[in-house]
C-alpha positions in Angstrom: 204.2 77.6 208.5 203.8 73.8 208.6 200.8 72.0 207.1 199.5 68.5 207.6 198.5 66.1 204.9 195.1 64.7 204.3 195.1 61.3 202.7 194.5 61.0 198.9 191.4 58.8 199.5 189.9 61.4 201.9 190.4 64.2 199.4 188.9 62.2 196.6 185.9 61.3 198.7 185.2 64.9 199.6 185.3 65.9 196.0 183.2 63.1 194.7 180.5 63.4 197.3 180.5 67.1 196.9 179.7 67.0 193.2 176.8 64.7 193.9 174.4 66.8 195.9 175.7 66.7 199.5 178.7 65.1 201.2 177.4 65.4 204.7 177.5 61.7 205.5 177.1 60.2 208.9 179.7 57.5 208.4 183.1 57.0 206.7 184.1 60.6 207.5 187.7 61.3 206.3 190.2 61.3 209.1 193.3 63.4 208.9 196.5 62.3 210.6 199.3 64.7 211.5 202.7 64.5 209.8 205.3 67.0 210.8 207.0 69.2 208.2 204.5 68.3 205.5 203.2 71.2 203.3 200.1 70.2 201.5 197.1 72.2 200.2 194.2 69.8 199.9 191.1 70.6 197.9 187.4 70.1 198.8 185.2 70.8 195.8 181.5 71.5 196.5 178.9 71.5 193.8 176.8 74.5 194.9 175.7 76.8 197.7 174.3 74.8 200.6 176.5 71.7 200.0 178.5 70.5 203.1 181.6 68.5 203.7 182.5 67.0 207.2 186.1 66.9 208.4 187.6 65.0 211.3 191.2 65.3 212.5 193.2 62.3 213.8 196.5 61.7 215.4 196.0 64.4 218.0 194.0 65.1 221.2 194.3 68.9 221.0 191.1 70.8 220.1 191.9 72.9 217.0 190.7 76.4 216.3 188.8 76.5 213.0 188.4 79.5 210.7 187.7 80.4 207.0 189.6 83.1 205.3 186.6 84.0 203.2 183.2 83.4 204.8 181.4 84.7 201.7 182.5 81.5 200.0 182.6 78.9 202.8 182.1 78.8 206.5 183.3 76.2 209.0 181.6 75.1 212.2 183.0 72.8 214.9 180.9 69.7 215.4 183.0 67.9 218.0 186.4 68.0 219.7 188.3 67.0 216.5 185.6 67.5 213.8 184.0 70.3 211.9 181.7 70.9 208.9 182.3 73.1 205.9 179.3 74.7 204.2 179.3 76.4 200.9 177.7 79.9 201.0 178.9 81.4 197.7 180.6 80.6 194.4 184.4 80.9 194.5 187.4 79.7 196.4 188.4 80.0 200.1 190.8 78.3 202.5 189.6 76.7 205.8 192.2 76.3 208.6 192.5 74.0 211.6 195.1 75.7 213.9 196.8 73.6 216.6 199.6 74.8 218.9 202.5 73.8 216.7 201.0 73.2 213.3 198.2 74.2 210.9 196.2 72.2 208.4 194.7 74.0 205.4 191.8 72.9 203.2 191.3 74.7 199.9 187.6 74.9 199.2 186.1 75.4 195.7 182.4 76.1 195.3 181.4 75.6 191.7 178.1 77.4 191.4 175.3 79.3 193.3 172.6 76.6 192.8 172.2 73.1 191.3 168.9 73.5 189.5 168.7 71.4 186.3 172.5 70.9 186.5 174.2 67.9 184.9 177.6 66.6 185.9 179.5 64.6 183.3 182.6 62.5 184.0 184.8 62.9 180.8 187.4 60.4 181.9 190.9 60.1 183.4 194.1 61.1 181.8 197.6 60.3 182.9 200.4 62.8 182.3 204.1 62.0 182.4 207.3 63.6 181.2 206.8 61.8 177.9 203.2 63.1 177.7 202.9 66.2 179.8 199.9 67.8 178.1 196.6 66.9 176.6 193.6 68.6 175.0 190.2 67.9 176.5 187.2 66.9 174.2 183.8 67.9 175.6 181.9 66.0 172.8 180.5 68.8 170.7 181.0 71.7 173.1 183.4 74.5 172.0 186.2 74.4 174.6 186.6 78.2 174.5 183.0 78.7 175.6 183.5 76.8 178.8 184.9 78.0 182.1 188.0 76.0 183.0 189.7 75.4 186.3 192.1 73.1 188.1 191.6 71.9 191.7 195.4 72.0 192.2 197.6 74.1 190.0 200.7 72.7 191.5 199.8 69.4 189.8 198.2 70.6 186.5 197.0 73.8 184.9 194.4 74.4 182.2 193.9 77.3 179.8 190.7 78.7 178.3 190.9 76.3 175.4 190.9 73.2 177.5 194.6 72.5 177.1 195.9 70.6 180.2 199.5 70.8 181.2 201.3 69.0 184.0 203.4 71.1 186.3 204.1 68.6 189.1 203.3 65.1 190.6 200.0 64.2 192.1 196.3 64.1 191.3 193.8 66.8 190.6 190.4 67.6 189.0 190.0 69.7 185.8 186.5 71.2 185.7 184.8 72.8 182.7 181.5 74.6 183.3 179.3 75.2 180.2 175.6 76.3 180.6 174.0 73.6 182.8 176.8 71.1 182.4 179.9 70.5 184.6 182.5 68.3 182.9 184.9 66.5 185.2 188.3 65.3 184.1 190.5 63.3 186.5 194.2 64.0 186.1 196.9 61.6 187.4 200.3 63.2 186.9 203.7 61.5 187.2 205.4 64.5 185.7 208.7 65.5 187.2 209.8 69.0 186.3 213.4 68.1 187.2 213.5 65.5 184.3 213.8 66.1 180.6 210.5 66.7 178.8 211.8 65.8 175.3 208.9 64.3 173.4 208.9 60.5 173.3 207.3 58.5 170.5 205.5 55.4 172.0 205.3 52.2 169.9 201.8 50.7 170.4 201.6 47.9 167.8 201.9 46.6 164.3 199.4 46.4 161.4 199.5 44.3 158.2 197.5 45.4 155.2 197.0 43.4 152.0 194.6 42.9 149.1 192.7 40.5 151.2 192.4 42.9 154.1 193.1 46.5 152.8 191.8 48.3 155.9 191.8 47.9 159.7 190.7 50.0 162.7 193.3 51.1 165.3 192.4 49.2 168.5 195.1 50.4 170.8 194.0 51.9 174.1 194.0 55.7 174.1 192.8 58.1 176.8 189.1 58.8 177.0 187.8 62.3 176.4 190.9 63.5 174.7 191.2 64.8 171.1 193.3 62.4 169.0 195.0 63.6 165.8 195.9 60.8 163.4 198.4 61.1 160.5 200.4 58.9 158.2 204.1 59.3 157.3 203.4 58.0 153.8 199.9 58.4 152.3 201.1 56.5 149.2 201.3 53.4 151.4 198.3 54.0 153.8 196.0 56.8 154.9 194.1 57.1 158.2 190.6 58.6 158.9 189.7 60.8 161.8 188.2 57.8 163.6 191.3 55.7 163.3 190.5 53.5 160.3 193.7 52.7 158.3 193.3 52.0 154.6 196.1 50.7 152.2 196.9 52.8 149.1 200.0 50.9 148.0 202.7 48.5 149.1 205.5 49.5 151.5 206.0 50.5 155.1 204.9 53.6 157.0 203.9 54.8 160.4 200.5 55.9 161.6 200.8 58.4 164.4 198.2 59.2 167.1 198.9 62.6 168.7 197.4 63.7 172.0 198.8 67.1 173.0 202.6 66.8 172.9 202.5 63.0 173.1 203.0 60.8 170.0 202.2 57.1 169.7 202.6 55.1 166.5 201.8 51.9 164.8 204.1 50.3 162.3 202.2 49.5 159.1 203.4 47.0 156.5 201.4 46.9 153.3 201.5 44.4 150.5 198.4 45.9 148.8 198.6 46.2 145.0 195.0 47.0 144.2 195.1 44.5 141.3 194.2 41.3 143.0 190.5 41.9 143.2 189.9 38.2 142.8 190.9 37.7 146.5 188.8 40.4 148.0 185.9 42.5 146.8 183.7 45.1 148.4 180.0 44.2 147.7 178.3 47.3 149.2 177.3 49.2 152.4 174.5 49.0 154.9 173.3 51.5 157.4 171.9 50.3 160.8 170.1 52.3 163.5 167.8 51.8 166.4 164.7 51.4 164.1 166.5 49.0 161.7 169.3 47.5 163.9 170.0 44.3 161.9 170.2 42.9 158.4 170.8 39.5 157.0 173.4 39.4 154.1 172.8 37.1 151.1 175.7 36.5 148.8 174.9 35.9 145.2 176.4 33.1 143.1 177.8 31.3 146.1 177.1 27.5 146.5 174.5 26.8 149.2 176.9 24.4 150.9 179.9 26.8 150.7 181.9 27.1 153.9 181.7 30.8 154.9 183.5 32.4 157.8 182.0 35.7 158.9 183.8 38.3 160.9 183.5 41.9 162.0 186.5 44.3 162.1 185.0 46.1 165.2 182.6 44.1 167.4 181.9 47.3 169.5 180.1 48.6 166.4 178.5 45.5 164.9 178.7 41.7 165.2 177.8 39.1 162.6 176.6 35.5 163.3 177.6 32.4 161.4 174.6 32.8 159.1 175.5 36.4 158.0 173.1 38.3 160.2 174.7 41.6 161.1 173.4 43.3 164.4 174.2 46.8 165.5 176.0 47.2 168.9 177.1 50.8 169.1 177.8 53.9 166.9 180.6 53.9 164.4 181.8 52.1 161.2 183.3 48.7 160.6 183.7 46.1 157.9 182.0 42.7 157.9 183.9 40.1 155.9 182.5 36.9 154.4 185.5 34.6 153.8 184.3 31.9 151.3 186.7 28.9 151.4 188.2 28.2 148.0 186.9 31.4 146.5 187.4 35.0 147.8 186.5 37.4 150.6 183.4 39.6 150.3 183.5 42.9 152.3 180.4 44.8 153.5 180.9 48.3 154.9 178.6 48.8 158.0 177.6 52.2 159.4 175.8 52.3 162.7 174.0 55.4 163.9 175.4 56.3 167.3 172.4 58.2 168.5 170.2 55.1 168.8 169.8 52.8 171.8 171.0 49.2 171.5 169.9 47.4 174.6 172.0 44.6 176.1 170.7 41.9 178.4 173.1 41.1 181.2 173.6 37.5 182.5 175.3 37.5 185.9 177.2 34.2 186.5 178.5 31.3 184.4 176.2 28.4 183.7 173.1 30.6 183.9 170.3 30.0 181.4 167.6 32.3 179.9 165.1 31.4 177.1 164.3 33.3 173.9 160.6 33.9 173.2 159.3 30.8 171.4 158.9 31.0 167.6 156.8 28.8 165.4 158.2 26.8 162.5 161.7 25.5 161.8 163.9 28.0 163.7 167.7 28.1 163.5 169.4 29.5 166.6 173.0 30.9 166.5 175.5 32.6 168.8 178.0 35.1 167.5 180.5 33.9 170.1 180.1 30.5 171.7 182.9 31.2 174.1 180.6 33.7 175.8 177.1 32.1 175.4 175.6 29.1 173.6 172.0 28.5 172.5 170.3 25.2 171.9 167.6 24.2 169.4 164.9 25.3 171.7 166.3 28.8 172.2 167.7 28.3 175.7 170.8 30.5 176.2 173.6 29.3 178.5 176.3 31.6 179.7 179.8 30.1 179.2 182.3 32.9 179.8 182.6 36.6 180.4 182.1 38.8 177.3 179.6 39.9 174.7 177.6 38.0 172.2 174.5 38.2 170.0 172.0 35.3 169.9 169.8 35.1 166.8 166.8 33.1 165.9 166.1 32.7 162.2 162.7 31.3 161.2 163.2 31.9 157.5 160.6 34.6 157.5 162.0 36.7 160.3 165.1 37.1 162.4 165.0 38.0 166.1 168.0 38.5 168.3 169.2 39.2 171.8 172.4 41.1 172.7 173.9 39.5 175.9 176.8 40.4 178.2 178.0 37.8 180.6 179.6 39.0 183.9 180.5 37.2 187.1 177.7 36.8 189.6 177.3 39.5 192.2 175.2 42.6 193.1 175.6 45.6 190.8 177.3 48.3 192.9 178.5 46.0 195.7 182.2 46.8 195.3 183.2 45.5 198.7 181.1 42.3 198.2 179.2 42.5 201.5 175.8 41.8 199.9 174.5 45.3 200.0 174.9 48.6 198.3 175.9 51.5 200.6 178.3 54.5 200.8 180.9 51.9 202.0 181.1 50.6 198.4 181.9 54.2 197.2 184.6 54.5 199.9 186.0 51.1 198.9 186.4 52.3 195.3 188.1 55.5 196.3 190.5 53.8 198.6 191.3 51.3 195.9 192.1 54.2 193.5 194.2 55.9 196.1 196.2 52.9 197.3 195.6 49.7 195.3 198.2 47.8 197.2 196.5 48.4 200.6 192.9 48.6 199.5 192.7 46.3 196.5 189.2 45.3 195.2 188.5 41.7 194.4 187.8 40.8 190.7 184.1 40.3 191.5 184.2 43.7 193.3 185.6 45.4 190.2 182.9 43.9 188.1 180.2 44.8 190.7 181.6 48.3 191.1 181.9 49.2 187.4 178.5 51.1 187.2 179.1 54.5 185.6 178.9 53.4 182.0 182.6 53.8 181.4 184.7 50.6 181.3 187.0 50.1 184.3 187.0 51.3 187.9 187.1 55.1 188.2 185.9 57.8 190.6 182.9 58.0 188.4 181.8 54.6 189.7 182.0 56.0 193.3 180.0 59.0 192.3 177.3 56.8 190.7 177.0 54.7 193.8 176.7 57.8 195.9 173.9 59.1 193.7 172.1 55.7 194.0 172.5 55.8 197.8 171.2 59.4 197.9 168.3 58.3 195.7 169.3 60.8 192.9 169.2 57.8 190.5 167.0 54.8 190.9 169.1 52.0 189.5 172.6 50.9 188.6 174.5 50.8 186.3 174.0 54.6 185.6 173.1 55.4 182.0 175.6 57.7 180.4 
């Protein structure tokens, strides 16, 4: 039996709309074009009983015969000469067929649950599987993997076991779903795995790190897949050790490798250490501070330092905390980092900073370069500072001007109190307007999915990528398309969507 292929963009659209609330749209219905001798089983995933998905055939004038092989799961009803609508009627899987005179198109339908009351859908992220990294372990952020119900939308691309271990078996894209209580976790899988090629493990070099008495520890900053469990290790702990969150600390001089393992994949960093532990005159730890949403900032005062000393302040991880030129440390997000005060002609002073990740650390977004906003006026002799003047500057009256894209913290120090504003500068545009047509509609969701399916043909502009990045996860993913659909359906009232 021959099957015909539905486009990747159409399959992705049906899935994403289905896991919202309803994918019965009146525009941008996926169109299927016939291709002879193509065997493809495409999947439509519906969130719960009652959800619908429209289908429209293209490339033919013949009226098909539609049927479902299990009408206790899904039924199909013709809605036109070449169109039909699939409706979920029960939890489970079924296949819907469009039968023509010389060929048959099959849609595999997955219905996740009976009802959607109080249900929460969470996008975990996207993983890429290759012959070098053909498996990965999912991380559901505190949920025991074995307690969840796991499934793959296409087991010819990737399979998953009861512990959340994902393994590539072929080339393509699929969705890994984990259902636990009222939560459905969605993991997008892009597989380049070729079973005909060797799967011998490959160790991927991802960078170098230099440790010394002046800088005895650093955090690994290499990009690693979101939502995946990473296991760190050192080849020589007499040279350097690594913590569970990727902070490498020198223990002696020499060379070693720090490995980051994700499933069967190994990536490594070459570490060179000149650390002796004896040269405390060049670097000294002066203490630790804890920041949270109730106490999100602290000004650091160094004792026995000349008032006119030239001090360069820096943070080892600005996604956790930033520091301004006057030593005011401000929380940005959960985690740990080190703030260093480099005193010219003297030594480096290191402060360990721990930020509670359960708090909220609001950010003010400035859309466009050259835009200005003003801080609330403060009385007295106020000193204004920016943590990064390549992003935003502030004048003596507290007027902030956006200079370039990025993140900065603006502080106002009156001598008695310090106030601050976290700012993120992005290009001008409407949040959610991925196709840059001046409005937010389902067409923006479609533009994102088409871009993900075929970037060469359906590329987004740089401004469109910024506008369309609305799901709280950096970068354009299917989660952004889902967030826009929720906004269009009035499930959420604003964009970007809060994680």
